[in-house]
DSSP file (Angstrom, degrees, kcal/mol; ACC not computed):
  #  RESIDUE AA STRUCTURE BP1 BP2  ACC     N-H-->O    O-->H-N    N-H-->O    O-->H-N    TCO  KAPPA ALPHA  PHI   PSI    X-CA   Y-CA   Z-CA
    1    1 A X              0   0    0      0, 0.0     2,-0.5     0, 0.0     0, 0.0   0.000 360.0 360.0 360.0 125.7  115.5   98.9   91.3
    2    2 A X        -     0   0    0      2,-0.0     2,-0.9     1,-0.0     0, 0.0  -0.751 360.0-147.7 -93.1 129.4  112.4  101.1   91.4
    3    3 A X        +     0   0    0     -2,-0.5     2,-0.4     2,-0.0    -1,-0.0  -0.831  31.7 161.2 -98.8 102.8  109.1   99.5   90.4
    4    4 A X        -     0   0    0     -2,-0.9     2,-0.4     0, 0.0    -2,-0.0  -0.938  30.3-141.4-123.7 146.8  106.9  102.2   88.7
    5    5 A X        -     0   0    0     -2,-0.4     2,-0.1     1,-0.0    -2,-0.0  -0.833  22.9-123.4-102.2 141.9  103.9  101.8   86.6
    6    6 A X     >  -     0   0    0     -2,-0.4     4,-2.1     1,-0.1     5,-0.2  -0.373  27.3-107.3 -77.7 165.4  103.4  104.1   83.6
    7    7 A X  H  > S+     0   0    0      1,-0.2     4,-2.1     2,-0.2     5,-0.2   0.873 120.4  53.8 -59.4 -39.1  100.3  106.2   83.3
    8    8 A X  H  > S+     0   0    0      2,-0.2     4,-2.1     1,-0.2    -1,-0.2   0.896 107.5  50.1 -65.1 -41.0   99.1  103.9   80.5
    9    9 A X  H  > S+     0   0    0      2,-0.2     4,-2.2     1,-0.2    -2,-0.2   0.912 110.5  49.7 -64.2 -42.6   99.4  100.8   82.6
   10   10 A X  H  X S+     0   0    0     -4,-2.1     4,-2.4     1,-0.2    -2,-0.2   0.903 110.6  50.0 -63.9 -41.2   97.5  102.4   85.5
   11   11 A X  H  X S+     0   0    0     -4,-2.1     4,-1.9     1,-0.2    -1,-0.2   0.885 110.5  49.6 -65.6 -38.0   94.7  103.5   83.2
   12   12 A X  H  X S+     0   0    0     -4,-2.1     4,-2.0     2,-0.2    -1,-0.2   0.869 110.4  50.6 -69.3 -35.4   94.4  100.0   81.7
   13   13 A X  H  X S+     0   0    0     -4,-2.2     4,-2.3     2,-0.2    -2,-0.2   0.910 109.9  50.2 -66.3 -41.8   94.3   98.5   85.3
   14   14 A X  H  X S+     0   0    0     -4,-2.4     4,-2.2     1,-0.2    -2,-0.2   0.870 108.3  53.8 -62.6 -36.5   91.5  101.0   86.2
   15   15 A X  H  X S+     0   0    0     -4,-1.9     4,-1.8     2,-0.2    -1,-0.2   0.919 109.1  47.7 -63.2 -43.8   89.7  100.0   83.1
   16   16 A X  H  X S+     0   0    0     -4,-2.0     4,-2.1     1,-0.2    -2,-0.2   0.883 110.5  51.9 -65.1 -38.7   89.8   96.3   84.1
   17   17 A X  H  X S+     0   0    0     -4,-2.3     4,-2.5     1,-0.2    -1,-0.2   0.903 107.8  52.2 -64.0 -40.9   88.7   97.2   87.6
   18   18 A X  H  X S+     0   0    0     -4,-2.2     4,-2.0     1,-0.2    -1,-0.2   0.875 108.6  50.7 -63.8 -37.1   85.7   99.1   86.2
   19   19 A X  H  X S+     0   0    0     -4,-1.8     4,-2.3     2,-0.2    -1,-0.2   0.905 110.0  50.2 -65.7 -40.9   84.8   96.0   84.1
   20   20 A X  H  X S+     0   0    0     -4,-2.1     4,-2.4     1,-0.2    -2,-0.2   0.911 110.1  49.9 -63.5 -42.4   85.0   93.8   87.2
   21   21 A X  H  X S+     0   0    0     -4,-2.5     4,-2.2     1,-0.2    -1,-0.2   0.882 110.0  51.4 -63.3 -37.7   82.7   96.2   89.1
   22   22 A X  H  X S+     0   0    0     -4,-2.0     4,-2.5     2,-0.2    -2,-0.2   0.910 109.6  49.6 -64.5 -42.0   80.2   96.2   86.2
   23   23 A X  H  X S+     0   0    0     -4,-2.3     4,-2.4     2,-0.2     5,-0.3   0.906 110.4  50.0 -64.3 -41.7   80.2   92.4   86.2
   24   24 A X  H  X S+     0   0    0     -4,-2.4     4,-2.8     1,-0.2     6,-0.5   0.906 111.3  49.6 -62.4 -41.2   79.6   92.3   90.0
   25   25 A X  H  X S+     0   0    0     -4,-2.2     4,-1.5     1,-0.2    -2,-0.2   0.905 111.5  48.6 -64.5 -41.7   76.8   94.8   89.6
   26   26 A X  H  < S+     0   0    0     -4,-2.5    -2,-0.2     2,-0.2    -1,-0.2   0.906 120.9  35.3 -64.4 -41.6   75.2   92.7   86.8
   27   27 A X  H  < S+     0   0    0     -4,-2.4    -2,-0.2    -5,-0.2    -3,-0.2   0.940 133.1  22.5 -80.7 -49.5   75.4   89.5   88.7
   28   28 A X  H  < S-     0   0    0     -4,-2.8    -3,-0.2    -5,-0.3    -2,-0.2   0.490  93.1-127.3-102.3  -4.4   74.7   90.5   92.3
   29   29 A X     <  +     0   0    0     -4,-1.5     2,-0.6    -5,-0.5    -4,-0.2   0.888  54.5 151.6  57.9  42.4   72.9   93.8   91.8
   30   30 A X        -     0   0    0     -6,-0.5     2,-0.6    -9,-0.1    -1,-0.2  -0.924  37.9-144.0-104.9 120.2   75.3   95.7   94.1
   31   31 A X        -     0   0    0     -2,-0.6     2,-0.6    -3,-0.1     3,-0.3  -0.743   8.2-157.0 -87.8 122.0   75.7   99.4   93.2
   32   32 A X  B >  S-A   35   0A   0      3,-0.6     3,-1.6    -2,-0.6    -7,-0.0  -0.880  81.7 -11.2 -97.2 125.2   79.1  100.8   93.8
   33   33 A X  T 3  S-     0   0    0     -2,-0.6    -1,-0.2     1,-0.3     3,-0.1   0.775 121.4 -72.3  55.4  28.8   79.1  104.5   94.2
   34   34 A X  T 3  S+     0   0    0     -3,-0.3     2,-0.4     1,-0.2    -1,-0.3   0.806  99.8 135.7  57.3  34.6   75.5  104.5   93.1
   35   35 A X  B <   -A   32   0A   0     -3,-1.6    -3,-0.6     2,-0.0    -1,-0.2  -0.906  52.3-125.5-111.2 141.1   76.5  103.8   89.5
   36   36 A X     >  -     0   0    0     -2,-0.4     4,-1.7    -5,-0.1     3,-0.2  -0.297  28.6-105.6 -76.7 166.7   74.7  101.2   87.3
   37   37 A X  H  > S+     0   0    0      1,-0.2     4,-1.8     2,-0.2     5,-0.1   0.861 120.3  54.8 -61.8 -37.2   76.6   98.4   85.6
   38   38 A X  H  > S+     0   0    0      1,-0.2     4,-1.9     2,-0.2    -1,-0.2   0.852 105.6  52.6 -67.4 -32.6   76.3  100.1   82.2
   39   39 A X  H  > S+     0   0    0      2,-0.2     4,-2.2     1,-0.2    -1,-0.2   0.872 106.8  52.6 -69.1 -35.4   77.8  103.3   83.6
   40   40 A X  H  X S+     0   0    0     -4,-1.7     4,-2.4     2,-0.2    -2,-0.2   0.875 107.1  53.0 -65.8 -36.2   80.8  101.2   84.8
   41   41 A X  H  X S+     0   0    0     -4,-1.8     4,-2.3     2,-0.2    -2,-0.2   0.917 108.6  49.6 -64.0 -42.0   81.2   99.8   81.3
   42   42 A X  H  X S+     0   0    0     -4,-1.9     4,-2.2     2,-0.2    -2,-0.2   0.900 110.5  50.1 -63.0 -40.1   81.3  103.4   79.9
   43   43 A X  H  X S+     0   0    0     -4,-2.2     4,-2.6     1,-0.2    -1,-0.2   0.906 109.7  51.4 -63.3 -41.1   83.9  104.3   82.5
   44   44 A X  H  X S+     0   0    0     -4,-2.4     4,-2.6     1,-0.2    -2,-0.2   0.898 108.9  51.0 -62.5 -40.8   85.9  101.3   81.5
   45   45 A X  H  X S+     0   0    0     -4,-2.3     4,-2.7     2,-0.2     5,-0.2   0.924 110.8  48.2 -63.1 -44.2   85.8  102.3   77.9
   46   46 A X  H  X S+     0   0    0     -4,-2.2     4,-2.5     1,-0.2     5,-0.2   0.938 113.7  46.2 -63.2 -46.8   86.9  105.8   78.6
   47   47 A X  H  X S+     0   0    0     -4,-2.6     4,-2.4     1,-0.2    -1,-0.2   0.904 113.6  50.4 -61.5 -40.7   89.8  104.6   80.8
   48   48 A X  H  X S+     0   0    0     -4,-2.6     4,-2.5    -5,-0.2    -2,-0.2   0.924 111.7  45.9 -64.5 -45.1   90.8  102.0   78.1
   49   49 A X  H  X S+     0   0    0     -4,-2.7     4,-2.4     1,-0.2    -2,-0.2   0.923 115.0  47.2 -64.3 -43.6   90.8  104.5   75.2
   50   50 A X  H  X S+     0   0    0     -4,-2.5     4,-2.5    -5,-0.2    -1,-0.2   0.873 111.1  52.6 -66.9 -35.2   92.8  107.0   77.3
   51   51 A X  H  X S+     0   0    0     -4,-2.4     4,-2.2    -5,-0.2    -2,-0.2   0.914 110.1  47.6 -65.0 -42.5   95.2  104.2   78.3
   52   52 A X  H  X S+     0   0    0     -4,-2.5     4,-2.4     2,-0.2     5,-0.2   0.904 112.1  50.4 -63.6 -40.7   95.7  103.2   74.7
   53   53 A X  H  X S+     0   0    0     -4,-2.4     4,-2.5     1,-0.2    -2,-0.2   0.917 110.7  49.1 -61.6 -43.8   96.3  106.9   73.7
   54   54 A X  H  X S+     0   0    0     -4,-2.5     4,-1.9     1,-0.2    -1,-0.2   0.887 111.8  48.7 -65.7 -38.1   98.8  107.3   76.5
   55   55 A X  H  X S+     0   0    0     -4,-2.2     4,-1.7     2,-0.2    -1,-0.2   0.889 112.9  47.3 -70.8 -36.9  100.7  104.2   75.5
   56   56 A X  H  X S+     0   0    0     -4,-2.4     4,-1.5     2,-0.2    -2,-0.2   0.887 111.5  50.8 -68.9 -37.7  100.8  105.3   71.8
   57   57 A X  H  < S+     0   0    0     -4,-2.5    -2,-0.2     1,-0.2    -1,-0.2   0.868 109.9  50.6 -66.3 -35.7  101.9  108.7   72.8
   58   58 A X  H  < S+     0   0    0     -4,-1.9    -1,-0.2     1,-0.2    -2,-0.2   0.866 109.2  51.5 -68.4 -35.9  104.7  107.3   74.9
   59   59 A X  H  <        0   0    0     -4,-1.7    -1,-0.2     1,-0.2    -2,-0.2   0.801 360.0 360.0 -72.3 -28.7  105.8  105.0   72.0
   60   60 A X     <        0   0    0     -4,-1.5    -1,-0.2    -5,-0.1    -2,-0.2   0.474 360.0 360.0 -80.7 360.0  106.0  107.9   69.6
């Protein structure tokens, strides 16, 4: 049995990781890749929207 993740699942996981990085930046003031916490939130939103689009496209 092959364990594969769909493109939508990977994008949603990346979105969650970006939110976690934003939270770490807000709390501990650690810049990852020299991006601010608000920029990580924007990246999370983009990944989340694209993940939802990919999952809806797969369902149709």
